[in-house]
C-alpha positions in Angstrom: 15.7 13.4 10.6 16.3 9.6 10.2 19.2 8.4 9.1 17.9 6.8 6.4 14.6 8.7 6.1 13.4 8.9 2.0 16.0 6.3 1.0 15.2 3.5 3.3 11.6 2.6 1.8 12.5 2.4 -1.6 10.8 -0.6 -1.3 7.7 -0.8 -3.4 4.4 -2.2 -3.5 1.6 -2.6 -5.8 -1.7 -3.8 -4.9 -5.1 -2.8 -5.2 -4.8 0.8 -4.4 -2.5 0.3 -7.2 0.3 2.9 -5.6 3.6 2.5 -4.9 5.3 3.3 -1.6 8.8 5.1 -1.1 9.0 7.2 2.1 6.8 7.5 5.5 4.5 9.7 4.3 4.0 7.4 1.5 3.1 4.2 3.3 0.7 5.6 5.7 -1.8 6.7 2.2 -0.3 2.4 1.6 -1.7 1.2 4.2 -5.0 3.7 4.7 -6.2 3.7 1.1 -7.5 -0.1 1.4 -10.7 -1.1 -1.2 -13.3 -2.7 1.0 -13.7 -6.9 1.3 -15.9 -9.2 1.5 -17.6 -11.8 -0.5 -17.6 -12.6 -4.3 -21.4 -11.5 -4.7 -20.2 -7.7 -3.5 -17.2 -7.7 -5.2 -19.1 -8.0 -8.3 -21.5 -5.0 -7.4 -18.6 -3.0 -7.6 -17.9 -3.5 -3.2 -21.2 -1.6 -2.3 -22.2 -3.1 0.7 -23.0 -0.5 3.4 -27.2 0.0 3.0 -26.9 -4.1 1.7 -26.5 -6.4 4.8 -27.6 -10.2 4.5 -23.4 -10.5 3.7 -19.9 -11.0 5.8 -18.8 -8.4 3.6 -20.7 -6.4 6.4 -18.8 -6.7 8.8 -15.7 -4.2 7.7 -18.4 -1.6 5.8 -21.1 -1.5 8.2 -22.2 -3.8 10.9 -25.6 -3.1 10.8 -26.1 -5.6 7.5 -24.5 -8.5 10.0 -28.8 -8.1 11.4 -29.9 -8.9 8.7 -29.0 -12.8 8.4 -32.3 -14.6 8.7 -30.1 -18.1 9.4 -26.6 -19.0 10.5 -23.9 -19.8 8.1 -21.0 -21.0 6.8 -18.9 -18.8 4.1 -15.0 -18.9 2.8 -13.8 -17.3 -0.7 -10.6 -18.3 -3.2 -9.4 -15.9 -4.8 -6.4 -15.9 -7.7 -5.0 -12.5 -8.7 -3.5 -11.2 -11.9 -1.2 -7.8 -11.6 0.2 -6.0 -14.6 2.6 -2.7 -14.7 3.2 -1.4 -18.2 6.6 1.5 -17.2 8.2 3.9 -19.4 11.7 5.5 -18.9 13.4 7.6 -21.1 10.6 6.1 -24.2 11.9 2.5 -22.8 8.6 0.8 -22.4 8.6 -2.2 -20.2 5.9 -4.6 -18.7 5.4 -6.9 -15.5 3.4 -9.4 -13.9 2.0 -11.8 -11.3 -0.7 -14.1 -10.3 -1.0 -14.7 -6.8 -3.7 -17.8 -5.4 -4.8 -16.5 -1.9 -8.1 -17.4 0.0 -9.2 -13.8 1.1 -12.6 -14.0 2.4 -14.0 -16.3 5.3 -16.7 -16.2 7.7 -19.1 -18.2 10.2 -22.2 -16.3 11.3 -24.6 -17.1 14.5 -28.3 -16.0 14.1 -30.6 -16.2 16.9 -34.6 -15.4 16.1 -36.3 -14.9 19.0 -40.0 -15.6 17.3 -41.6 -12.0 18.0 -43.8 -10.6 15.7 -42.6 -6.8 17.4 -39.6 -4.8 19.0 -35.9 -6.5 19.0 -37.0 -9.7 16.6 -33.4 -11.2 16.8 -29.6 -11.0 16.2 -26.3 -12.9 15.0 -22.6 -12.4 15.4 -20.0 -13.3 13.0 -16.5 -14.1 12.7 -15.0 -12.7 10.0 -11.4 -13.1 8.1 -11.0 -9.9 5.3 -7.6 -9.4 2.9 -7.8 -5.8 2.7 -5.1 -5.1 0.9 -2.5 -7.3 -0.9 1.2 -6.5 -1.4 2.0 -9.3 -4.3 3.3 -7.4 -6.5 6.6 -8.0 -9.2 7.1 -3.9 -11.1 10.7 -3.5 -13.6 12.0 -0.1 -15.7 14.5 0.3 -18.1 16.5 2.6 -19.9 19.4 5.3 -20.5 19.2 8.6 -18.6 21.6 11.3 -20.2 21.1 14.1 -17.5 22.7 11.8 -14.7 23.4 9.0 -12.5 22.4 8.1 -8.7 25.4 9.2 -7.9 24.6 12.6 -8.7 22.7 12.5 -5.6 24.9 10.9 -3.0 27.2 13.5 -4.4 24.3 16.3 -3.5 23.8 14.7 0.0 27.0 14.5 1.1 28.2 17.8 0.0 29.4 20.4 2.5 30.6 17.8 5.7 33.4 16.3 6.8 33.9 12.8 6.1 33.0 12.2 9.2 29.7 12.1 8.7 30.3 8.1 6.9 32.3 7.0 10.1 30.8 3.9 12.3 29.7 4.2 15.8 31.9 3.6 18.3 30.9 2.4 21.4 34.6 3.2 23.9 33.5 6.5 22.8 29.8 6.7 23.3 29.6 7.8 19.7 26.6 6.6 17.4 28.3 6.7 14.0 28.0 10.1 11.4 24.7 11.2 9.5 25.4 8.8 6.9 26.2 5.7 8.3 23.7 3.1 6.8 22.3 4.9 4.3 23.3 3.7 0.6 25.3 7.2 0.0 27.7 6.0 3.0 27.2 2.0 0.8 27.9 4.8 -2.0 31.4 6.4 -0.6 32.6 2.7 0.8 32.6 1.7 -2.6 34.2 4.8 -4.1 31.7 5.9 -6.2 31.9 9.4 -4.2 35.5 10.9 -2.4 36.4 13.9 -0.5 38.2 16.3 -2.8 41.5 16.1 -1.1 41.6 11.9 -2.2 42.5 14.8 -5.3 44.7 17.6 -4.0 45.5 17.6 -0.3 44.6 21.5 -0.4 41.2 20.7 -1.4 38.1 21.8 0.6 37.2 18.4 2.7 33.9 19.1 2.9 33.6 19.2 -1.8 33.5 15.9 -2.9 33.6 14.5 -6.5 33.2 11.0 -8.4 34.9 9.7 -11.3 32.1 9.1 -12.9 30.8 12.9 -13.5 29.3 13.3 -16.6 29.0 9.1 -17.5 25.8 8.6 -19.3 24.1 5.3 -17.2 21.6 2.6 -18.6 20.0 2.0 -15.4 17.4 -0.6 -14.3 15.2 -1.6 -11.2 13.5 -5.0 -10.6 11.4 -5.0 -7.4 9.1 -8.0 -6.1 7.0 -7.2 -3.1 4.9 -9.9 -0.8 2.2 -10.3 1.9 -1.1 -8.2 2.3 -3.2 -6.7 5.3 -5.6 -8.8 6.9 -8.5 -8.1 9.4 -10.6 -10.5 11.6 -13.8 -9.0 12.7 -15.7 -9.8 15.5 -19.6 -8.0 14.9 -22.9 -8.3 16.0 -26.3 -7.3 14.1 -29.7 -6.6 16.1 -32.9 -6.7 14.0 -35.7 -4.1 15.3 -38.9 -4.7 13.7 -37.1 -5.2 10.3 -37.3 -1.6 10.4 -34.1 -1.2 12.4 -31.0 -2.6 12.2 -27.9 -1.6 14.1 -24.1 -3.2 13.9 -20.9 -3.3 16.4 -17.8 -4.5 15.3 -13.6 -5.0 16.6 -11.7 -5.7 13.6 -8.3 -7.3 14.9 -5.7 -6.5 11.3 -2.6 -8.1 10.3 0.5 -6.2 8.3 2.5 -7.6 6.5 5.0 -6.0 3.6 8.2 -7.3 2.2 10.3 -6.1 -0.4 13.3 -7.2 -1.9 14.7 -3.8 -4.6 17.8 -4.2 -7.4 18.8 -0.8 -8.8 21.6 -1.3 -10.8 23.4 0.8 -13.7 25.7 0.4 -16.1 28.5 2.0 -18.4 30.0 2.2 -21.1 34.3 2.8 -21.2 34.2 4.3 -17.7 36.1 3.5 -15.1 33.2 1.2 -13.8 32.0 -1.3 -15.7 28.5 -1.3 -13.5 26.9 -0.9 -9.7 24.1 -2.7 -7.8 22.4 -1.6 -4.8 19.7 -4.6 -3.1 17.3 -3.5 -0.6 15.6 -5.3 2.1 12.4 -4.3 3.9 10.2 -6.2 6.0 7.6 -4.4 7.9 5.1 -6.6 10.6 2.6 -4.9 12.2 -1.0 -5.2 13.7 -4.0 -2.9 15.0 -6.7 -2.8 16.2 -9.8 -0.5 14.7 -13.7 0.0 15.9 -17.0 0.1 13.2 -21.0 1.4 14.5 -22.9 1.1 11.9 -26.9 1.4 11.3 -29.8 0.4 8.4 -33.2 2.1 8.4 -35.7 0.3 5.9 -38.5 2.7 5.7 -40.4 0.7 3.3 -40.1 -2.8 2.3 -38.4 -1.1 -1.6 -36.1 1.4 0.4 -32.7 0.7 2.0 -30.3 3.4 3.3 -27.8 2.7 5.8 -25.5 4.9 7.6 -21.6 3.8 9.3 -18.6 5.3 10.7 -15.1 3.1 11.5 -12.8 5.0 13.7 -8.8 4.4 12.4 -7.2 1.5 12.8 -4.3 1.4 15.3 -1.0 0.2 14.1 1.8 -0.8 15.8 4.8 -1.3 13.6 8.2 -2.8 13.3 10.4 -2.6 10.4 13.9 -4.2 9.6 15.9 -2.6 6.4 19.3 -3.6 5.6 20.8 -2.8 1.7 24.5 -4.1 -0.3 26.1 -2.0 -2.7 28.6 -3.8 -4.9 30.9 -2.6 -8.0 32.9 -4.0 -10.0 35.9 -1.7 -11.8 38.2 -1.9 -15.1 41.5 -2.7 -13.1 41.7 1.6 -12.2 44.0 3.4 -10.0 41.9 4.8 -7.2 44.3 6.9 -5.7 48.0 6.3 -5.1 47.1 3.3 -3.3 44.4 2.1 -4.0 43.3 -0.2 -7.6 39.7 -0.6 -7.8 38.3 -4.0 -9.0 35.8 -5.6 -7.5 34.4 -3.6 -4.6 31.3 -4.1 -1.8 29.9 -2.5 1.2 26.6 -3.5 3.4 24.9 -1.6 5.9 23.8 -2.8 9.5 20.0 -4.3 9.9 18.2 -1.3 10.6 15.1 -1.9 13.0 12.2 0.4 14.2 9.4 0.4 15.8 6.8 3.5 15.5 2.8 3.6 16.0 0.5 5.0 12.4 -3.0 5.6 13.1 -5.2 5.5 9.9 -7.7 8.2 9.0 -11.6 8.0 10.3 -14.1 6.8 7.3 -18.0 7.6 6.8 -19.8 5.7 4.3 -23.5 5.9 3.8 -25.8 3.9 1.1 -29.0 3.3 -0.4 -30.6 0.4 -2.3 -33.7 -0.1 -3.5 -35.3 -3.3 -4.6 -37.1 -3.8 -7.3 -39.3 -6.4 -5.3 -38.0 -9.4 -5.9 -36.4 -9.6 -9.6 -33.2 -7.4 -8.4 -32.0 -4.1 -7.0 -29.7 -1.7 -7.2 -27.1 -0.4 -4.4 -24.8 3.0 -4.0 -22.2 3.7 -1.6 -19.9 6.9 -0.9 -17.5 6.7 1.8 -15.4 10.2 2.8 -12.1 10.0 3.4 -9.4 12.2 5.6 -5.5 11.3 4.4 -4.2 14.0 5.9 -5.4 13.5 9.1 -2.9 9.5 9.3 -0.4 10.3 12.0 2.7 8.7 12.8 4.0 8.5 16.7 7.3 7.4 18.3 7.3 4.0 20.1 10.8 4.5 21.7 13.1 3.7 19.2 16.7 4.9 18.1 16.0 4.9 14.0 12.9 6.6 14.1 12.6 10.1 16.8 10.1 12.5 17.6 11.4 14.1 14.6 11.3 12.0 11.9 7.6 11.4 13.5 7.0 15.5 13.4 8.1 15.9 10.1 6.5 12.7 8.6 3.1 13.9 10.3 3.6 17.3 8.5 4.4 15.9 6.1 1.3 14.1 5.6 -1.0 17.1 6.6 0.4 18.3 3.4 0.5 16.1 0.8 -2.9 14.6 1.1 -6.5 15.6 1.2 -10.0 15.1 1.7 -12.0 12.8 -1.0 -14.5 11.0 -1.7 -14.3 7.4 -3.0 -17.8 6.2 -5.1 -19.5 2.5 -5.5 -22.4 1.2 -7.5 -23.7 -2.1 -8.2 -27.0 -4.1 -9.4 -28.2 -7.5 -9.0 -30.8 -9.4 -11.3 -32.4 -12.4 -9.8 -33.8 -15.5 -12.9 -35.5 -18.1 -10.3 -32.5 -19.5 -8.5 -29.4 -17.2 -10.3 -28.3 -14.4 -9.7 -26.2 -11.6 -12.3 -24.1 -8.8 -11.3 -21.9 -5.8 -12.3 -20.6 -2.7 -10.7 -17.9 -0.2 -10.6 -16.6 2.0 -8.4 -14.5 5.3 -8.3 -11.0 5.7 -6.1 -10.8 9.9 -5.7 -7.1 11.3 -6.8 -5.8 11.5 -2.7 -3.1 14.1 -3.3 -3.9 17.9 -2.4 -1.6 19.3 -5.6 -0.8 17.4 -9.0 1.6 14.9 -8.9 3.9 14.9 -12.4 1.3 15.7 -14.0 -0.5 12.1 -13.1 -3.8 12.0 -12.1 -3.7 9.1 -9.3 -7.2 8.0 -9.1 -8.5 4.5 -9.2 -11.7 3.5 -11.7 -12.7 -0.3 -10.7 -15.4 -2.5 -13.1 -16.6 -6.0 -12.0 -19.5 -8.2 -12.7 -20.5 -12.1 -11.7 -23.3 -14.4 -11.3 -24.6 -16.8 -8.3 -26.7 -19.7 -7.8 -28.5 -20.0 -4.9 -30.5 -22.5 -2.6 -31.8 -23.0 0.7 -29.0 -25.5 1.5 -26.3 -24.1 -0.1 -24.5 -20.7 -2.8 -21.7 -20.3 -4.6 -20.9 -16.8 -6.6 -18.5 -15.9 -9.5 -16.9 -12.1 -9.0 -14.6 -10.7 -11.1 -13.0 -7.6 -10.6 -10.9 -4.8 -12.7 -9.2 -2.2 -11.6 -6.6 0.2 -13.0 -4.7 3.9 -12.6 -2.3 5.7 -13.5 1.0 6.9 -11.0 4.5 8.3 -11.6 8.1 7.0 -9.2 11.2 9.1 -9.4 13.9 6.9 -8.4 15.9 9.1 -6.7 16.2 13.2 -6.0 19.3 14.9 -7.3 17.3 18.4 -6.9 14.6 20.7 -5.1 11.9 21.1 -6.3 11.2 17.4 -6.6 9.6 18.4 -10.2 12.8 19.5 -11.0 13.6 17.9 -14.7 16.8 16.6 -13.5 15.3 14.4 -11.3 14.3 11.0 -13.3 11.2 10.4 -13.6 9.2 6.3 -14.3 5.6 6.6 -15.5 3.5 3.1 -15.2 -0.2 2.5 -16.1 -1.4 -0.4 -13.6 -4.5 -3.1 -13.9 -5.4 -5.2 -11.4 -7.6 -8.4 -12.1 -9.4 -10.7 -9.8 -11.5 -14.5 -9.8 -13.2 -14.9 -7.4 -15.9 -18.0 -5.7 -17.2 -17.8 -2.3 -19.3 -20.8 -1.4 -21.7 -20.1 1.6 -23.7 -23.0 3.6 -26.7 -21.8 5.8 -27.7 -23.9 8.8 
């Protein structure tokens, strides 16, 4: 396995899909579990849009809806987001918040009308931009752990192997280094948090390790800052046949940028060590492409049904990781030749390159119109998160064995889910009043720490429309529960000695869409 697998990706992110990522299998879910982007009008109706059409949101959900434009149009959507995370760690509550101003939506649509009464009546080509994931988030937790320290995880990982597992690479000997070189366990060894038992007695087993902090009770704290997002440009075309059938297709180009800075610390009282601090930095960038096909059928003037399919997004991703650890000792005599005060060490910058295919997505929807007074619309979406797949890209840090391991974990962890969206709109003269709700099901196949990891959303808004311009306002709210284990000392993962953080998360977004038909 990759040397840093399981510990490298302890960078976290909370976004619209409310998930903290900590391993490659987590990240596969993280990049796949996205909410549909789009205009304030659609977001105010719970994001339901598969059968509705006539809005730039259709480019990412069902491009057949692009064919429902009857004019060319320019639109853009600024947004202000607020996130809040409430955590609890050993009965110690903590809360963090973050606000973000962004431009998550933009579009220009070019409509062509052929002035026919039947057959192919016209079509629209649209260029759209949507932010489908927002990674801007802050998170913290803290508490006194009466059971163990992260040092115990270092001891368990090192146990049974000689100290050469921490050796640095050597070009002269064509040696790639020990298995724990460039890991946080290696940093713990360099900072004397663990050591081989021969330090105590030269006759001891050199594959057995000890710590001068065994049995100590630490106060633990972690803060995480994450930044970035997933953005998608779509080039879509929708065609209108007899005002009954609408067909569309589009290609999406997705960019991915994720940065995290994580600072973990432990503080001790009346021990040889005052405190230790670990900082991990993770920078992920990537690009991908996908296709989207769909159709909408209008059997009567009051009913529309839609169906769309989205291919996997085929990502090429590069991540860069580094970590630094520092410790402050009480002038501690570690051995006959070493007195410890301030120590520090750091990893190299570790670069990994790989590809990721997200799952297929199948969506269906139905819309019912109450004449000119309003409408109600609903979507159902099928996602098979266990079908995400990694591939190596000739990287020394991420091998085919790593990809096989992560793919098997993805298959066992996740399942097929059904997501639901429902919304409505009431029209009064030039004004529009909207509300909606949506539900993203728990993607995990088995129980995760007794926490149901589904996401519930509520939204509302209003709009004002004339023949020359329109403006729409939406307020969306998402909430969910989740859990996180800072480190693992024992298998299975549910062992009570493995510390557990439980947290609630709430995201609120206020957005405006300004549109100008031409």
